[in-house]
N, C-alpha and C positions, 0 to 999 in steps of 0.2 A: 082388722089388723092395722098396725101403725104403718103409714106410707111415708117414705123418705122423699120420694118424687112423684108428682102427679102431673102429667101431661094431659091436657084437656082440650080436645077439639082444635088442635093446631093445624094451621094452614100456611103454606108457603108456596108461592108461584114465582117463576122466572120467565119474564116476557111471554105470559100466556101458558107456559108449561107448568103443569101442576107437580110439584115435588112432594109436598105433604097435603094430603086431603082429609081434613077432619080427623087427624090422627090423635088417638088417646092412648095412654098407658099409665098404669100404676106400678111403682116399684116398691115393695115392702122393705122396710128397714132390715138390715142385716141379711140381705139376700143377694144372690148374683143373678144378673139377668142379661141374656145375650139378645142381640138384634141381628137377625140374619135376612137375606134377601138378595136377589140378583143385582147386577150392576144397574144403576139407574133407579133403584127402588126407593131412594130417599134416606138411606142410612146415614151417610155423611151430612146431608142437609139437616137431619134431625139433630145430630150432634152439634153442628154449627149453630143451630137455633137455640138449643138448650144452653150452650156456653156463651151465647151472645155475639158470636162472630157474624151471624146473620140475624137481622130483625125478623120476628115472625110477623105474618100478615094478620093473623087473628088466632085467638085461643089463649090458653094460659099455661104457664109452666110454674109449678109451685114446688119449691125444695124446702123441706123443713119448715113448712108454713109460710114461706117468703115468696112473693110473686116475682119471678125473675124476668117476666115478659118484656119490659122495657128498660131493663137494667144493662149498663155497658159491660162488656166482657171482663174488664179488670174487677169490677165490683162482684161479678158473679164468681170469679176465681176466689175472691176473698171470702165467699160464703162456704167454699169447699169443693165446688164443682170446677174441675180443671181437666184439660186434655192435652194430649201431645199430638204431633202431626207425624205422618209417614216420612216426610222431609223434616228432620229434626230441628233444623234452624239453630245448629250449634256452629260456632266459628272453629272450623277444623284445623286451622293453622295456629290456633292458640292452645294453651294447656287446659287441662280438665279444670284446675283450680281457677284460672282466669275466666273461663266460661261461666263458672258458677259465681265468681265475684262480680261479673258484669250484670248479673241478674238481681243483685240487691238494689232496692229503689231508695230515692231520696237520700243520696250520699252527701255527706257534709262537704266532701271534696269537689262535688259538682258545682258548688257555688264559689266563684272566683274570690269573693270577699272572705270566705271562710279559709281558703287556701292561704292567703296572705295575713289575715289578722288572727286566725284561730288554728294555726297548724297543728297544735297539740291535739285539739279536738278531732281533726280529720285523722291524725295518725291513730288515735285511741279507737276510733270507730273502725279503721281499716284492720287494726289488730283483732278486734272483736269479730269482724266478718271473716278473717282468715281462720279464727278459731272455729267459727261456725261451719265453715267449708271442711276443716279437718274432721269436726264431729260428724258431719253428713257422710263424708267419704269413709270414715271409719264404720259408720252405721250400715253403709252399703257394702262394706268389706272390700273396698278397692282404694284404700288410702295410698297404696303404693303407685297409683296411677295419677296422683296429683299433679306431677310435673310432666306427664306424657302429653304429646300433642293429641287432640281429639281424633285427628285423621288416622292415627295408628291404632285406634281402639276397634274392636269388633262392633257391628251394628248393635248387638245386645247391650254392650257396655255403654255405647253412645246413648241408647234408649234409657238406660238406667240413669245416666247423667242427666238427661232431659227430664226424667220423672223426679229426680232428686232436686232440681231447680224448682219444679213446681211445688214439691212438698216443703222445701226451704221457704218459699214464699209464703205458704200458710202457716209456717211455724209449727208444723205438726209431724216432725220426723218420727216421733215415737209410734205413729200409726203407719209408717211406710212398710209395705209388704209387697213382695213379688210372687 
């Protein structure tokens, strides 16, 4: 069967405490897989290692034929593996739209030279980003929340915003499903 994710003999220790001990798992393409276990079993550590938030001590993580083992987290995210956190890391005193706009990378307006010498380019990119935000919010069926402060949203809506930011980053909103 075609495997989308292969985790092969992964090990991770913290100051002598073994969090993952020769852990292996194959996840077939187009499947749903759950990881269950008691507190301290290594579930979060596994996700942190897969997504590059923690370096693995040994073993391999292969996603779509690509070895993620020593790849930094931002490059892993660009391959399509992303995660959210229980603490959503949104700026609650800002609007939904502004939280999403903050997630765009390599903005022309971040460069002082562009701001002074190419203001038209900066404004054009900002308009495109605002359109992308509108499309994303429409896709998630919460466009009416664009101007709402994040702190006024339910946890589920905040989680959706967090997921939307991740999928916006990948440029794959057509595959966004809840």
